Structure formats: C-alpha cells, structure tokens
N, C-alpha and C positions, 0 to 999 in steps of 0.2 A: 503493499498499498504505501510504500515509500516514494520519493523522487528516484527516478533513472538512476541509477547508481553509475553509468557511464558519463554521467553531467554534471557540473556543477550547477549550484540552485544560488542565484541571491536571495534576502532576506526581504527584500523591498517588494513589494506586490497589492492589489487590491482586487476581489472578486464579489459579486453579486449573485445572489439565487431564491427567485420569488417559485409561490405556487399558491396554490387554493383549495382546500379541504372544505367543500359545501359551499355554506354562504361566508366563509373566511378566507380573506386574501392572507398572505404571510409573507416577510420577505426576510433574506439575512443578508447582510455586509460583515466582508471582511476584511480587516484592513492591518499589513504585516509590515514593519521596522526594524531595523538591526536592532540585535540583541547579544549578550556572550552564552544566553542559555535559550528554552523555551519558556516562556513567561505568556501564557494565554488568559485573557478578559472578556469576560462573555456578560452579555450585560443581557437578562431576558425578562419576561415579566413574572409579576409573581404566580406562582404556582404551577410553575413549569419547569419545577427540578429535577425532573426526570431528563428533559429534555439537554438540560447543561451538564448533566453528567454524561450521557453518549457524545455532546461534543467536544467535552473534554477529550474523551476517549480517541474519537477521531484524528483530533487535531497533534494528540500523542504519536497515532499511528503511520499520522502524513509528514510531519515536520519534526525537523531535527532543533533548531533555532529559530528565532526572531521572536520581537515581543509583536504578538499574535494580539488584535481588539476585535471582538464579533460581537454583532448587536442583531437582536430575535427582535420581529414585530410584528403585530396581524390587528387585524379592523375587520369588521361584518359589513357585506355587502349590502345595496338595498336598507330598507327601516332597520334601523341599529339601535331605535330609541321608544319605550312607550312612557306617556305621561299618566299622571294619577291623579285626582283630584282628595287632598283633606276633607272630604265631608262637613264630617264634626268641627271641623276649625273654620272653615267656611261661614256653616252655620252662627256658629259664636258672635262672627267677624262683624255681617250681616244686623245682628238684632243689636249690639253693640255702635254700631257704626247709625242706625236707625234710632237709638237712643242718645247717643252723644248729638243728632242731628236736631232733632225735637228739643233741649233743652239748649243749644246756644240760637234755634230760629235757624240751622244750615242746611242746605241742600243733604237728601244722603250722601253718600259715598257710592262714586261706579262702580261695575261689576270687575270693570279690568284695574282696578286700586288696590278692592282686595283681593283680584288673582295674583295680585306681584308682592303681595306679602310674602315673606320668607316660610316655607313650613305648607302653604296652601296648595303649589301647583310642585310634582315633584317629578323630574325627568328620569327616566331610569334607564339604563343602560344596557343594552342586550345581554347574555351572560349564554356562554356555549354549553351544554349540555357536558356533563361526563364523558359521556363517550364520543363527544365531537372533540371534547380537549383530548382524550388518549387518540384520535385519528387524528391530530394537529402535533403532536409529539411527536407520531411516528413518522407521520408522510414531510415534516419539520428538518427530522433525525437525518432522512435521504435527502433531504433538500442543502444541508449542509456539506453533505460529504461532494454532493455538488460545486457547490462553492468553495472545496475546499482544491477539490481537483482545477478549476478552472485559477484560483491562486497559487497552487504547485506549476501549474501552464507557463503563466506569467512570471513567477521567479524562476524556471527553467530558461526563459526567453529569455530574460535582464542576464542570468549566468552566462549563457552564451556567448554573448555581447562582451563580457568582462572576460571569460577565455582568451575573447583575441584580444584585449587591452593585455593581461598579464602577461601573455606570451611575448608576446614587442616586448613590453617591459624588459622581462629576462633575456632576451636575445639582446634587447640593447646593450644589460648588464654583460651577456658574454663579448660582447662586442670589446669594451669596455679591459675587461679581462685581460682578454687578445691582444689588445692594445700595450696595457703595463709586460707584458709578457715578452714585447718583440721592443720593450723601448731600450735604446743603446746604452741608457744612462745606468741601469741597475747590472751591465755585465760585469763580469770580475775584474775585468782588464780596465774595465772604463772607472771603475771604485779604485784600483790599485794607480792609477793613472793620475788621477785628482789629487788621491795621497799624496803620489809622490809629488806635484806641482807643489804644494801646500810645505812639504819637510823642505823642496829645493827654494824656496824660496824663507825657510827659516835658517836653515843652514848657510843659506847666503846673509844673513844677519849676523852669523858671528856666534849664534846661540848654539851651545856645546849639548848634542844630542850623543843618548847612547843609542846603538845600533841594533842592539836587542831589543830593547823598551820599544825603539820605533817599529820594529816589526810585529812585537806582539798589538801595539798600538793600533795598527794599520790590520792588526786580522779581524780584531775585536770591530773597530767600526764597521769591518765587510761584512761581519756576521749579523749586529745590529742593523744592517742596512737593507740584510737579505728579505725580500717579501715573499718567498715561494713557497712557503708556508699558506701564507694568507690568500695566495695567489689560489691555491691547491682546493683550500677547505671554500672558496669563494665558487672552482668550477663546479666541483660537488654538490656546494648548496643548489645553484644553476640547475645543476641536471635531475634533485629532487624535489622542485619546486615546477618542473617541468612533469616528473614523475606524477606527481599527487593531481595536476591539473586534469592530464591527460585518464589520472583513472578514476575522476571525476565523486561525487556521493558527497557529503559532507566534510571537507578537506579544511573549512576556516580555519578553524584552530592552530591544526599542523602546518600553514603556512603563512600562518600570524607568527607562532615561533624560530620559524625557517625567515622572516623579514626582520629580525632582531637581532639573529643571527646574521645575517647580510649585513646590518647595519655594525655588529662589532667588527668583524672584517673591514669593512672599510673604512673606522675611524681607526683600527691599529693601523690601516695601510698608508694613512696619510700623516700618522704620528712618526712611524718608519722612515717614510719618505727620505729619499736622499737628495733628489732633486724635482725640479719643478712643475715637468712634465706630468710623473707623477704622485705630486700633490692637486694637479689638476682633476688627476684620474680619478683618483678617491674622491675629489669632493661633489664630480659630476656622478658617481658611480652612489655616494651617497643619498643627490636628488634625486638617480631613479629607486633608488632601496623607499625613499619615502613616499614615490609616488607607486609604488607597487604595496605597500604597507594599507596604505589611505584606500585601497581598492581595492584587499580584499579584506576590510573589515566590515566590508558590504554580503560576504559569503558567506553560506552556511556551513 
C-alpha cells in the first residue's frame, strides 16, 4: 500500500475526495508538507471516531513521513432543517402582550414580533440515522483511501522532479572532485617545488637551517596539504547518494546524513588547501552541498 519503492517521493502534496451517501454529501481535503516523521492531524465532526481510527491506520500504511492534515466534512442535500413552534410559550406571550397593551392603551404586539422572541420558534437541523451514519463512515473511509492515492501520486510526481535535480547536483559535485584531482598544485612535485622556493629564499637571507629538520618539515607540510582521503570519501559519498536515489523509497533521512558528510569533507578540503584553486573548488562544493541538502529536506 506504500508508495512505489523504485521512486522517491516528495512530502508536499494536496488531494481531495468526495462522495454521497443517501442524502448526505461528504468530502475529504488532505494536505502534506515536510516533517521529520509522520504527523497526522485529523479533523472530523463529533460522532465519527470510527472514521478517525480507520483514517489513521490508512495514512500510516501509505505514508512514511510528512506533516499531514486531513479534514472531513458532510452536509445534507435538499431539505436540511425542520421548524417547530413552542405553542405554550407563544400562548403565554400573546396573553401577556395583550394585557400589557390594554394596560398602557397601546396596540397589541404583532404575531411576527412574538414569533421572533427567542425560544418560540426552533430550527431543528436534520440528523442522520444510525444506519446512515454507519454507511457514511464506511464509504468515507474508502474515500479517504482514494484521497491518499491521489496524494501519493502527487508526491511521487514532485519526487520525480527532485530526482532529476539531485542527480544534477551530484554530477556537479563529481565534476568538482575530478577538477580537484587534476589540479597541478596538489601534485607532490609541485608541493616540493614551492617548499624548495621558500627554503631557497630563507637560505638567501643567511638564516642557518638544518637540512634534516628542513626535510622533516617539508614532509610534514606535504602530508598536511594532502587531500587524497577527502577526495576519496567525497567520491564514495557521491556514489552512495546516486545509489540511494536510484533505489527509491523513503530515503530522505539517509540522504540528509550523507549531505552532512559532504559538508564535513568540503570543510576539511578548504582547511587543508594549499592553493587558491583548491580553496575555490572547496567553496563551490560547499555551495552545491547546501543546495543538495535544501532539496532533500522535502524527500520522504
């Protein structure tokens, strides 16, 4: 009963279902937005507790995440009210009105004025019989399933659009990682050349330097500037994210975790950078990661 396992779904959607049971027309309106878990808020009229229970069970079967609000309403077609006149009260008002009019020499109050007194005329709204109420609950429960079907279809449609966008973001990340891999500035010989240039400048100043210590420091700096592990982990994370998207189903939480890992590696890449070009790649990567994470907040 859940969404198709081979597709990802958004958590945003709207659906409506309506029907008629005898003289009673009913309708459902269901809305869904982002949430960390499944939060269902049902609004049903008094006396429809059985409908609320079945709706909650259906929503839990169809949906994994999202803040879902569902409103059920019903009205009666045709003659929906009856009018009843409180005879004793009207008789008492007529008698009292005439007595007061005679006492003060005024005209007796009109009938429409007396009928307007609160309690004289009662408007009685038609109520469904127990049998009608049972049928409404049964048919409205099936209607809620139809509304959930439409809601899931809408969430899947939006999920398909997110699927394409997220793959594009991942491909852009992979391109940046490849660009970092190819940077001449991060090659060992390039790092050594820069260090030698700096050492040569120091030696030219006449500062005494220990060759062994200098070699150790050069090796330490080269190790600190190496971003091989970060690039490898980023590549693995990109592959994992592609796989999750292709697997489908409720993968939003896993993708959110991966986006945190992306951000951590991008930050480390920037902090270990020994070249302006690599720093720029790290900053561009952080921007893509932020965009990626913003989009996946809407995935079930």
